[in-house]
MIMI-174894 format. One record per residue: y, x, z of N, C-alpha, C in turn; residue in three letters; residue number from 1. Coordinates in Angstrom, 1 decimal. Example, Ala and Ser with C-alpha at 12.3 -4.5 7.8 and 13.67 -1.06 7.14 Angstrom:
BEGIN
REC n_north n_east   n_up ca_north ca_east  ca_up c_north c_east   c_up type seq
REC    -5.7   13.2    7.8     -4.5    12.3    7.8    -3.3   13.2    7.8  ALA   1
REC    -2.2   12.8    7.1     -1.1    13.7    7.1     0.0   12.9    7.9  SER   2
END
This chain:
BEGIN
REC n_north n_east   n_up ca_north ca_east  ca_up c_north c_east   c_up type seq
REC   251.5 -118.2   33.0    252.4  -118.9   32.3   252.7 -119.9   32.6  MET   1
REC   254.2 -120.1   31.6    255.1  -121.5   31.9   254.2 -122.5   32.4  THR   2
REC   253.2 -123.3   31.6    252.8  -124.6   32.0   251.6 -124.5   33.0  GLN   3
REC   251.6 -123.4   33.2    250.2  -123.5   34.7   250.8 -123.6   36.0  ALA   4
REC   249.7 -124.5   36.2    250.5  -124.6   38.2   249.7 -123.8   38.6  SER   5
REC   250.0 -123.0   40.0    249.0  -122.2   40.5   248.2 -123.4   41.9  GLN   6
REC   247.1 -123.2   42.4    246.4  -123.5   43.1   246.1 -122.9   44.2  PHE   7
REC   245.6 -123.2   45.4    245.0  -122.7   46.5   243.7 -123.6   47.0  GLU   8
REC   242.8 -122.6   46.9    241.3  -123.7   47.7   240.7 -122.7   48.9  ILE   9
REC   240.3 -123.4   50.1    240.1  -122.7   50.8   238.7 -122.2   50.7  GLN  10
REC   238.3 -121.1   50.7    236.6  -120.4   50.8   236.0 -120.9   52.0  GLY  11
REC   234.7 -120.3   52.4    234.2  -120.7   53.4   234.6 -120.1   54.4  ALA  12
REC   235.2 -119.0   54.5    236.0  -118.5   55.7   237.1 -118.9   55.7  ASP  13
REC   237.7 -120.0   55.2    239.2  -120.6   55.6   240.1 -119.6   54.3  SER  14
REC   239.7 -118.6   54.0    240.7  -117.4   53.2   240.8 -118.1   51.9  LYS  15
REC   241.9 -118.1   51.2    242.3  -118.7   50.0   241.6 -118.2   48.6  LEU  16
REC   241.3 -119.0   47.8    241.0  -119.0   46.3   242.2 -119.1   45.6  ILE  17
REC   243.1 -118.0   45.1    244.2  -118.6   44.1   243.9 -118.5   42.7  ILE  18
REC   244.1 -119.6   41.8    243.7  -119.7   40.5   245.5 -120.4   40.1  GLY  19
REC   245.3 -120.5   38.6    246.1  -121.2   37.8   245.4 -122.4   36.9  ASP  20
REC   246.0 -123.3   36.9    245.4  -124.4   36.1   246.2 -125.1   34.9  ARG  21
REC   245.7 -125.5   33.8    247.1  -126.3   32.7   246.0 -127.2   32.6  ILE  22
REC   246.5 -128.6   33.0    246.1  -130.0   32.6   246.3 -129.8   31.1  THR  23
REC   244.9 -131.1   30.6    245.2  -131.1   28.8   244.0 -132.5   28.9  GLY  24
REC   243.7 -132.7   27.7    242.6  -134.0   27.8   241.8 -133.5   26.7  LYS  25
REC   240.8 -134.3   26.7    239.5  -133.9   25.5   238.4 -132.8   26.3  ASP  26
REC   238.9 -131.8   26.3    238.1  -130.6   26.8   239.0 -129.6   27.5  ARG  27
REC   238.4 -129.1   28.7    238.8  -128.1   29.3   237.9 -126.6   29.6  GLN  28
REC   238.6 -125.8   29.8    238.0  -124.3   30.0   238.3 -123.9   31.3  ILE  29
REC   237.0 -123.4   32.0    237.4  -122.6   33.0   237.1 -120.9   32.6  LEU  30
REC   237.7 -120.1   32.8    237.3  -118.6   32.5   237.4 -117.8   33.8  PHE  31
REC   236.0 -117.5   33.7    235.5  -116.5   34.9   235.5 -114.8   34.8  ILE  32
REC   236.2 -114.2   35.3    236.5  -112.7   35.4   235.2 -111.9   35.6  THR  33
REC   235.1 -111.0   34.9    234.5  -109.6   35.2   234.3 -109.4   36.6  GLY  34
REC   233.5 -108.4   36.9    233.8  -107.6   38.6   234.8 -106.9   38.6  PHE  35
REC   235.7 -107.3   39.6    237.1  -106.4   39.7   238.2 -107.0   38.9  LEU  36
REC   237.9 -107.7   38.0    238.8  -108.3   36.9   239.8 -109.0   37.6  SER  37
REC   241.1 -109.1   37.2    242.0  -110.2   37.9   242.1 -111.1   36.9  LYS  38
REC   242.4 -112.1   37.2    242.6  -113.3   36.3   243.3 -113.6   35.2  ARG  39
REC   244.5 -113.1   35.6    245.0  -113.1   34.2   245.3 -111.9   33.2  TRP  40
REC   244.1 -111.6   32.1    244.1  -110.5   31.4   244.1 -110.9   29.5  GLY  41
REC   244.1 -110.0   28.8    244.4  -110.1   27.6   243.2 -111.4   27.1  ASN  42
REC   242.0 -111.5   27.3    241.5  -112.8   27.4   241.8 -114.0   27.7  LYS  43
REC   241.8 -114.2   28.9    242.5  -115.1   29.8   243.8 -115.7   28.9  SER  44
REC   244.9 -114.8   29.0    245.6  -115.0   28.3   245.8 -115.6   27.1  ARG  45
REC   244.9 -115.2   26.0    244.5  -115.7   24.8   244.2 -116.9   24.8  ALA  46
REC   243.2 -117.1   25.6    242.5  -118.5   25.9   243.2 -119.7   26.5  LEU  47
REC   244.3 -119.0   27.4    245.3  -120.2   27.8   246.1 -120.4   26.4  ALA  48
REC   246.8 -119.8   26.0    247.3  -120.1   24.6   246.6 -121.0   23.7  HIS  49
REC   245.2 -120.7   23.5    245.0  -121.3   22.4   244.4 -122.9   23.1  THR  50
REC   244.2 -123.4   24.4    244.0  -124.4   25.1   245.3 -125.2   24.8  CYS  51
REC   246.5 -124.2   25.0    247.4  -125.2   25.0   248.3 -125.5   23.5  GLN  52
REC   247.5 -125.0   22.5    247.6  -125.5   21.1   247.0 -126.6   20.8  GLU  53
REC   245.5 -126.8   21.5    244.9  -127.6   21.0   245.0 -128.9   22.4  HIS  54
REC   246.0 -128.7   23.2    246.4  -129.7   24.0   244.7 -129.8   25.3  HIS  55
REC   244.3 -129.1   25.4    243.2  -128.8   26.1   243.6 -128.3   27.3  TRP  56
REC   242.6 -128.6   28.7    242.8  -127.6   30.0   242.3 -126.6   29.8  GLY  57
REC   243.1 -125.8   30.8    242.7  -124.1   31.0   242.6 -124.2   32.3  PHE  58
REC   241.5 -123.3   33.3    241.8  -122.8   34.3   241.3 -121.3   34.6  CYS  59
REC   241.8 -120.4   35.6    241.2  -118.9   35.7   241.6 -119.0   37.4  CYS  60
REC   241.2 -118.0   38.0    241.1  -117.8   39.7   240.8 -116.4   39.7  PHE  61
REC   241.2 -115.7   40.8    240.6  -114.9   41.5   239.6 -114.9   42.9  ASP  62
REC   238.6 -114.3   42.6    237.9  -114.3   43.6   238.3 -113.8   45.3  PHE  63
REC   237.7 -114.3   45.8    238.4  -113.6   47.4   238.1 -112.3   47.6  ARG  64
REC   239.2 -111.3   47.9    238.6  -110.2   48.2   239.4 -109.6   47.0  GLY  65
REC   240.1 -110.3   46.2    240.1  -109.6   44.6   241.6 -110.3   44.4  ASN  66
REC   242.2 -109.3   43.6    243.6  -110.2   42.9   244.6 -111.1   44.1  GLY  67
REC   245.1 -111.8   43.7    246.0  -112.8   44.8   245.4 -113.1   45.3  ASP  68
REC   243.9 -113.5   45.4    243.4  -114.3   46.4   243.2 -113.6   47.9  SER  69
REC   242.7 -114.1   49.0    243.0  -113.8   50.1   241.5 -112.8   50.4  GLU  70
REC   241.2 -112.1   51.4    240.4  -111.3   52.1   240.1 -110.2   51.5  GLY  71
REC   239.3 -109.4   52.4    239.2  -107.7   52.0   237.6 -108.0   51.0  ALA  72
REC   237.8 -106.9   50.1    237.2  -107.0   49.1   235.3 -106.5   49.7  PHE  73
REC   235.6 -106.0   50.9    234.4  -105.3   51.4   233.4 -106.6   52.4  GLY  74
REC   234.3 -107.9   52.7    233.6  -108.9   52.9   232.9 -109.7   52.3  ASP  75
REC   233.1 -109.8   50.9    232.1  -110.7   50.1   231.0 -110.2   49.2  TYR  76
REC   230.2 -111.4   49.2    229.1  -110.7   48.3   228.7 -111.2   47.0  THR  77
REC   228.1 -111.3   46.3    227.7  -111.8   45.1   227.6 -113.9   45.7  LEU  78
REC   227.0 -114.0   46.8    226.8  -115.7   46.9   228.0 -116.0   47.1  HIS  79
REC   229.1 -115.2   48.0    230.2  -115.4   48.2   231.0 -115.9   46.9  ASP  80
REC   231.2 -114.8   46.0    232.0  -115.3   44.9   231.5 -116.3   44.1  TRP  81
REC   229.7 -116.4   43.9    229.4  -117.6   43.6   229.9 -118.8   44.0  LEU  82
REC   230.1 -119.1   45.1    230.6  -120.2   46.3   232.1 -120.3   45.6  ASP  83
REC   232.7 -119.2   45.5    234.1  -119.4   44.9   234.6 -120.1   43.7  ASP  84
REC   233.5 -119.7   43.1    233.5  -120.4   41.5   232.6 -121.6   41.4  ALA  85
REC   232.0 -121.9   42.5    231.6  -123.3   42.5   232.7 -124.0   43.2  ARG  86
REC   233.6 -124.0   44.0    234.5  -124.8   44.5   235.4 -124.8   42.9  ARG  87
REC   235.8 -124.1   42.5    236.6  -124.0   41.7   236.2 -125.0   40.4  VAL  88
REC   235.0 -125.1   40.4    234.6  -126.2   39.8   234.4 -127.2   39.6  VAL  89
REC   234.3 -127.6   40.9    234.2  -128.9   41.6   235.7 -129.7   41.8  THR  90
REC   236.3 -128.6   41.8    237.9  -129.2   41.5   238.6 -129.9   40.4  MET  91
REC   237.5 -129.0   39.6    238.4  -129.4   38.2   237.5 -130.6   37.8  ILE  92
REC   236.0 -130.9   38.3    235.0  -131.7   37.8   235.6 -133.0   37.0  ALA  93
REC   237.0 -133.6   38.1    237.0  -135.1   37.4   237.7 -135.0   36.1  ASP  94
REC   238.2 -133.8   35.5    239.0  -133.7   34.2   238.2 -133.9   33.1  GLY  95
REC   238.6 -133.4   32.0    237.6  -133.6   30.7   236.6 -132.7   30.7  PRO  96
REC   235.3 -133.2   29.8    234.5  -132.2   29.6   234.6 -130.8   29.8  PRO  97
REC   233.8 -130.0   30.3    234.2  -128.5   31.2   233.0 -127.4   30.0  LEU  98
REC   233.9 -126.3   29.8    233.2  -125.5   29.2   233.7 -124.2   29.9  THR  99
REC   232.7 -123.6   30.6    232.6  -122.3   31.1   232.6 -121.2   30.3  ILE 100
REC   233.7 -120.3   30.3    233.7  -118.8   29.5   233.8 -117.6   30.6  ILE 101
REC   232.6 -117.2   30.7    232.0  -116.3   31.4   232.3 -114.7   31.0  GLY 102
REC   233.0 -113.7   31.7    232.8  -112.1   31.4   232.2 -111.4   32.0  SER 103
REC   231.2 -110.6   31.5    230.8  -109.6   32.3   229.8 -110.2   33.5  SER 104
REC   229.9 -110.2   34.8    229.7  -110.8   35.9   229.9 -111.9   35.6  LEU 105
REC   231.3 -112.7   35.6    231.6  -113.7   35.2   230.4 -114.6   34.4  GLY 106
REC   230.3 -114.0   33.5    229.1  -114.5   32.3   227.7 -114.8   33.1  GLY 107
REC   227.2 -113.9   34.0    226.1  -114.2   34.5   226.6 -115.7   35.5  TRP 108
REC   227.7 -115.5   36.3    227.6  -116.4   37.3   227.8 -117.7   36.6  LEU 109
REC   228.5 -117.9   35.1    228.8  -119.1   34.6   227.4 -119.9   34.0  ALA 110
REC   226.7 -118.5   33.8    225.0  -119.4   33.5   224.4 -120.1   34.6  TRP 111
REC   224.6 -119.4   35.8    224.0  -120.2   37.3   224.8 -121.4   37.7  VAL 112
REC   226.0 -121.6   37.3    226.6  -123.0   37.6   226.5 -123.8   36.4  LEU 113
REC   225.8 -123.4   35.2    225.5  -123.9   34.4   224.4 -124.6   34.4  GLY 114
REC   223.5 -123.8   35.1    222.2  -124.4   35.9   222.3 -125.5   37.1  GLN 115
REC   223.1 -125.0   37.8    223.4  -126.0   39.0   224.2 -127.4   39.2  GLN 116
REC   225.4 -127.5   38.2    226.4  -128.2   38.1   226.0 -129.4   36.6  LEU 117
REC   226.1 -130.7   37.2    225.3  -131.6   35.5   227.1 -131.4   34.9  PRO 118
REC   228.2 -131.2   35.5    229.3  -131.6   35.0   229.7 -130.5   34.0  TYR 119
REC   228.9 -129.2   33.7    229.2  -128.0   33.3   228.5 -128.4   31.7  VAL 120
REC   229.2 -128.4   30.7    228.8  -129.0   29.5   228.3 -128.3   28.7  ARG 121
REC   229.0 -126.4   28.4    229.0  -125.6   27.5   229.4 -124.4   28.3  GLN 122
REC   228.9 -123.6   27.7    229.0  -122.0   28.2   229.1 -121.1   26.9  LEU 123
REC   230.0 -120.3   27.3    230.1  -119.0   26.5   230.3 -117.7   27.2  LEU 124
REC   229.2 -116.8   27.0    229.2  -115.8   28.1   229.2 -114.7   27.2  LEU 125
REC   230.4 -113.7   27.9    230.6  -112.7   26.7   230.2 -111.4   27.6  LEU 126
REC   229.3 -110.4   27.1    228.7  -109.5   27.7   228.1 -110.0   29.1  ALA 127
REC   227.1 -110.9   29.4    226.8  -111.2   30.8   226.0 -110.1   31.3  PRO 128
REC   226.4 -110.1   32.4    225.9  -108.8   33.5   224.6 -109.5   34.4  ALA 129
REC   223.3 -110.0   33.5    222.2  -110.9   34.5   221.8 -109.7   35.1  PHE 130
REC   221.9 -110.1   36.5    221.0  -109.1   37.5   221.8 -107.6   37.8  ASN 131
REC   223.4 -108.0   37.6    223.9  -106.9   37.5   223.7 -105.7   38.6  MET 132
REC   223.6 -106.3   39.9    223.4  -105.3   41.2   221.9 -104.7   41.5  MET 133
REC   221.1 -105.7   40.9    219.8  -105.2   40.9   219.4 -104.1   39.9  GLY 134
REC   220.3 -104.3   38.5    219.6  -103.6   37.7   220.7 -102.1   38.0  LYS 135
REC   222.0 -102.0   38.6    222.6  -101.0   38.9   221.6 -100.1   40.1  ARG 136
REC   220.9 -100.7   41.1    219.9  -100.1   42.0   218.6  -99.8   41.1  ALA 137
REC   218.4 -100.2   40.3    217.1   -99.6   39.4   217.4  -98.5   38.7  GLN 138
REC   219.0  -98.4   38.0    219.2   -97.4   36.8   219.9  -95.9   37.9  ASP 139
REC   220.1  -96.2   39.2    220.6   -95.0   40.1   219.5  -94.1   40.4  ILE 140
REC   219.5  -93.2   41.1    218.5   -92.1   41.5   217.5  -92.7   43.1  SER 141
REC   216.6  -92.2   43.0    215.8   -92.9   43.8   216.6  -92.6   45.3  PRO 142
REC   216.8  -91.0   45.2    217.9   -90.7   46.4   218.8  -91.3   46.8  THR 143
REC   219.8  -91.9   45.7    221.1   -92.5   46.1   220.7  -93.7   46.5  ARG 144
REC   219.7  -94.4   45.6    219.3   -96.2   46.1   218.7  -96.0   47.9  ARG 145
REC   218.0  -95.0   47.9    217.4   -95.3   49.2   218.8  -94.9   50.5  ASP 146
REC   219.6  -94.1   50.0    221.0   -94.0   50.5   221.8  -95.3   50.8  ALA 147
REC   221.6  -95.9   49.5    222.4   -97.3   49.8   221.7  -98.1   50.5  TRP 148
REC   220.2  -98.4   50.1    219.8   -99.4   51.3   219.7  -99.4   52.8  GLU 149
REC   219.7  -97.9   53.2    219.9   -97.4   54.3   221.0  -97.6   55.2  GLN 150
REC   222.0  -97.0   54.5    223.4   -97.0   55.3   224.2  -98.6   55.1  THR 151
REC   223.6  -99.2   53.9    223.9  -100.1   53.6   225.1 -100.5   53.0  GLY 152
REC   225.7  -99.1   52.1    227.1   -99.5   51.5   226.9  -98.2   50.3  TRP 153
REC   227.8  -98.4   49.2    227.7   -97.4   48.3   228.8  -97.9   47.5  MET 154
REC   229.6  -97.1   46.7    230.7   -97.8   46.0   229.8  -97.9   44.2  PRO 155
REC   230.3  -98.8   43.8    229.5   -99.2   42.0   229.4  -97.8   41.6  TRP 156
REC   230.6  -96.8   41.5    230.2   -95.7   41.1   231.6  -94.7   41.6  ASP 157
REC   231.3  -93.6   41.0    232.2   -92.8   41.7   233.7  -92.5   41.1  ASP 158
REC   234.0  -93.1   39.7    235.6   -93.1   39.0   236.2  -93.4   39.9  ASP 159
REC   237.3  -93.2   39.6    238.7   -93.8   40.5   238.7  -95.1   40.5  ALA 160
REC   238.2  -96.4   39.3    238.4   -97.5   39.6   237.5  -98.1   40.3  LEU 161
REC   236.5  -97.5   40.5    235.3   -98.0   41.9   235.0  -97.3   43.3  HIS 162
REC   235.5  -96.6   43.2    235.1   -95.5   44.3   235.8  -96.2   45.8  ARG 163
REC   236.9  -96.8   45.4    237.3   -97.6   46.7   236.9  -99.0   47.1  ASP 164
REC   236.1  -99.6   46.1    235.2  -100.9   46.4   233.9 -100.6   47.1  PHE 165
REC   233.6 -100.2   48.1    232.3  -100.2   49.0   231.2 -101.1   48.4  PRO 166
REC   230.2 -101.4   48.0    229.6  -102.5   48.0   228.2 -102.5   48.9  LEU 167
REC   228.1 -103.6   49.4    227.0  -103.8   50.6   226.1 -103.9   49.6  SER 168
REC   224.4 -103.6   50.4    223.8  -103.5   49.7   223.1 -105.1   49.6  TRP 169
REC   223.7 -106.3   50.4    223.4  -107.3   50.1   224.0 -108.0   48.6  LYS 170
REC   224.7 -107.1   47.9    224.8  -107.3   46.7   223.5 -107.3   46.0  TRP 171
REC   222.9 -106.2   46.6    221.7  -106.2   45.4   220.3 -107.5   45.5  VAL 172
REC   220.2 -107.3   47.2    219.3  -108.5   47.8   219.5 -109.8   47.0  LYS 173
REC   220.9 -110.5   46.9    221.2  -111.9   46.8   221.3 -111.7   45.2  GLU 174
REC   221.5 -110.1   44.2    221.2  -110.4   43.2   219.8 -110.6   42.3  SER 175
REC   219.1 -110.2   43.3    217.5  -110.0   42.6   216.9 -111.3   42.9  GLU 176
REC   217.5 -112.0   44.2    217.1  -113.3   44.5   217.2 -114.6   43.3  ALA 177
REC   218.8 -114.5   43.1    219.0  -115.2   41.9   218.5 -114.9   40.7  LEU 178
REC   218.3 -113.8   40.4    217.8  -113.4   39.3   216.4 -114.1   39.1  TRP 179
REC   215.7 -114.0   40.2    214.3  -114.6   40.1   214.0 -116.2   39.9  ALA 180
REC   215.3 -116.8   40.0    215.5  -118.4   40.2   215.5 -118.6   38.6  GLU 181
REC   215.4 -117.9   37.4    215.3  -118.0   36.2   214.3 -118.5   36.0  ARG 182
REC   213.0 -117.9   36.6    211.8  -118.6   36.4   211.7 -120.2   36.5  MET 183
REC   212.6 -120.9   37.0    212.2  -122.4   37.1   212.8 -123.0   35.6  THR 184
REC   212.1 -124.2   35.0    212.6  -124.5   33.9   213.9 -124.5   33.9  PRO 185
REC   214.6 -124.1   32.6    216.0  -124.0   32.9   216.5 -125.5   32.1  PRO 186
REC   217.9 -126.3   32.6    218.4  -127.1   32.4   219.2 -126.8   31.0  ARG 187
REC   218.7 -127.6   30.2    219.6  -127.6   28.7   221.0 -127.6   28.9  ARG 188
REC   221.6 -126.6   28.6    223.3  -126.4   28.4   223.4 -126.1   27.3  VAL 189
REC   224.3 -125.8   26.4    224.6  -125.1   24.8   225.0 -124.4   25.2  PRO 190
REC   224.9 -123.3   25.3    225.1  -121.5   25.3   224.8 -120.9   24.3  THR 191
REC   226.1 -120.0   23.7    226.1  -118.8   23.3   226.6 -117.4   24.1  THR 192
REC   225.6 -116.8   23.5    225.9  -115.4   24.4   226.7 -114.3   23.2  ILE 193
REC   227.7 -113.7   23.5    228.5  -113.0   22.7   228.4 -111.7   23.5  LEU 194
REC   228.0 -110.3   22.4    228.0  -109.2   23.4   228.1 -108.2   22.2  HIS 195
REC   228.6 -107.1   22.6    229.2  -105.8   21.9   228.0 -105.2   21.5  GLY 196
REC   227.6 -104.3   20.2    226.5  -103.4   20.0   227.0 -102.3   20.9  LEU 197
REC   228.1 -102.1   20.6    228.3  -100.2   21.6   228.1 -100.6   23.1  GLN 198
REC   228.3 -101.5   23.9    228.5  -101.7   25.0   227.3 -100.8   26.1  ASP 199
REC   228.6  -99.9   26.8    227.5   -98.9   27.7   227.6  -99.3   28.8  THR 200
REC   228.1 -100.7   29.2    228.5  -100.8   30.9   227.0 -101.4   30.8  VAL 201
REC   227.0 -102.6   30.1    226.1  -103.9   30.2   225.2 -104.1   28.9  ILE 202
REC   224.0 -103.5   28.9    223.5  -103.2   27.6   223.0 -104.4   27.1  SER 203
REC   223.4 -104.7   25.6    223.2  -106.2   24.9   221.7 -106.4   25.0  PRO 204
REC   220.8 -105.5   25.3    219.2  -105.8   25.6   219.0 -106.7   26.3  THR 205
REC   219.8 -106.7   27.7    219.9  -107.9   28.5   220.0 -108.9   28.3  GLY 206
REC   221.1 -109.5   27.3    221.1  -110.9   26.5   220.1 -110.8   25.7  SER 207
REC   219.7 -110.0   25.0    218.7  -110.4   24.5   217.4 -110.8   24.9  TRP 208
REC   216.8 -110.0   26.1    215.8  -110.2   27.0   216.1 -111.9   27.7  ASP 209
REC   217.5 -112.1   28.0    217.6  -113.5   28.5   217.2 -114.5   27.4  MET 210
REC   217.9 -114.1   26.3    217.5  -114.9   25.2   216.3 -115.4   24.8  THR 211
REC   215.3 -114.3   24.9    213.7  -114.3   24.5   212.7 -115.0   25.8  GLU 212
REC   213.8 -114.8   26.9    213.3  -115.7   28.0   213.0 -117.2   27.6  HIS 213
REC   214.7 -117.7   27.7    214.5  -118.9   27.8   213.8 -119.4   26.6  LEU 214
REC   213.7 -119.2   25.7    212.9  -119.6   24.4   211.3 -119.9   24.6  LEU 215
REC   210.9 -118.8   25.4    209.9  -118.7   25.9   209.6 -119.8   26.9  THR 216
REC   210.5 -120.1   27.4    210.3  -121.5   28.8   210.6 -123.0   27.8  GLN 217
REC   211.4 -122.7   26.7    211.9  -124.0   26.1   212.0 -123.8   24.4  ASP 218
REC   211.1 -124.0   23.7    211.2  -123.4   22.5   212.8 -123.9   21.7  LEU 219
REC   213.1 -125.0   22.2    214.1  -125.5   21.7   215.5 -125.5   22.4  HIS 220
REC   215.5 -124.5   23.5    216.8  -124.2   24.1   218.1 -124.1   23.4  TYR 221
REC   219.1 -124.9   23.8    220.5  -124.8   22.9   220.9 -123.5   23.0  PRO 222
REC   220.4 -122.4   22.2    221.0  -121.0   23.0   221.5 -120.1   21.4  ILE 223
REC   222.0 -119.4   21.4    222.7  -118.5   20.2   223.2 -117.5   20.8  GLU 224
REC   222.3 -116.2   20.1    223.0  -115.0   20.6   223.3 -114.2   19.4  LEU 225
REC   224.9 -113.9   19.3    225.8  -113.1   18.5   226.4 -111.8   18.8  ILE 226
REC   225.6 -111.1   18.4    225.7  -109.3   18.8   227.3 -109.0   17.2  LEU 227
REC   227.8 -108.3   18.0    229.0  -108.0   16.9   229.2 -106.4   17.6  LYS 228
REC   229.9 -105.3   16.5    230.3  -104.5   16.6   231.7 -104.3   18.1  THR 229
REC   231.3 -103.8   18.9    232.2  -103.8   19.9   231.7 -103.1   21.3  GLY 230
REC   232.6 -102.9   22.2    232.3  -102.1   23.1   232.5 -103.2   24.4  ASP 231
REC   232.1 -103.0   26.0    232.1  -103.8   26.4   233.7 -104.9   26.8  HIS 232
REC   234.5 -104.0   26.6    235.6  -104.9   26.9   235.8 -106.0   25.8  ARG 233
REC   235.2 -105.7   24.6    235.5  -106.7   23.5   236.9 -106.9   23.2  PHE 234
REC   237.7 -106.0   23.4    239.0  -106.1   23.1   240.1 -105.8   21.9  SER 235
REC   239.3 -105.0   21.1    240.1  -105.3   20.1   240.5 -106.4   19.2  SER 236
REC   241.0 -106.2   18.2    242.1  -107.4   17.6   241.0 -108.2   17.0  ALA 237
REC   240.0 -107.7   16.1    238.9  -108.3   15.3   237.8 -109.0   16.7  ARG 238
REC   237.4 -108.2   17.8    236.6  -108.5   18.6   237.5 -110.0   19.6  ASN 239
REC   238.3 -110.1   19.6    239.2  -111.6   20.2   239.6 -112.4   19.4  LEU 240
REC   239.5 -112.2   17.8    239.3  -113.2   17.0   238.1 -113.7   16.8  GLU 241
REC   236.9 -112.9   17.1    235.7  -113.7   16.9   235.6 -114.4   18.3  THR 242
REC   236.1 -113.7   19.3    235.9  -114.5   21.0   236.6 -115.7   21.0  PHE 243
REC   238.0 -115.9   20.3    238.8  -117.1   20.5   238.0 -118.2   19.3  LEU 244
REC   237.3 -117.5   18.3    236.8  -118.4   17.3   236.0 -119.1   18.0  ALA 245
REC   234.7 -118.7   18.6    234.0  -119.0   19.2   234.4 -120.0   20.6  LEU 246
REC   235.6 -119.4   21.2    236.0  -120.4   22.4   236.5 -121.5   22.0  SER 247
REC   236.7 -121.7   20.5    237.5  -123.3   20.2   235.8 -124.2   19.5  THR 248
REC   235.0 -123.7   19.3    233.8  -124.4   19.1   233.4 -125.3   20.0  GLN 249
REC   233.0 -126.5   20.0    232.5  -127.3   21.0   231.3 -127.9   20.3  SER 250
REC   230.2 -128.0   21.4    229.4  -129.0   21.1   229.5 -129.8   22.0  THR 251
REC   230.2 -130.2   22.5    230.4  -131.5   23.8   230.8 -132.6   22.9  ILE 252
REC   229.8 -134.0   23.3    230.2  -135.3   22.5   230.8 -135.9   23.8  HIS 253
REC   231.4 -136.9   23.9    231.8  -137.7   24.6   230.6 -138.7   24.9  ALA 254
END
């Protein structure tokens, strides 16, 4: 983006987290990508353009071990990527009120950050992958799950996109531990969940279950679940129109 400034933040291991930021006023949006996605895709570019039109701030970044950021993928786990996102949020916390928009795994991390950090004012979660790695361990065969735990490594899947990215069993342990924390009373953060009904990667039932869970803890929790025709990428012209329309809505009050 012509008006974006690249930034570098040191991670806990001194490897650099690389991202881009557009300054603005009144509001800023942080976009957190999905698993193995890079920071500049069709959704982030569309969001950046929308933010520029409204003179809002915008930010996106690559996790360590992915995209332009430093480090090797296999050296990092869920907690590391959550820490990366937290460092980016901390960096921009002195700007305008913050909305985090997260896609897939980024949607779950956005939810966690919204619970942990008081300056996160609003969330939009696109096909959030709640307990992504714990769910993966549950869905595969017992034989493969046991081998994953015993050897400590397994690719997310055997297709060409994922087989060269071995996942430590720590991803599962950390995923389950983080998921268990949802049992604590939630901090009220206005939240919209948007999920495609034809999503076969991350089932929309997970978004429904999370919404139901929150409302059992707090009947008046400010959450809206929107289910639309669409797959996991949610990238058709109509899907992007819906996504951007929701992105421009704000429940933030000064």
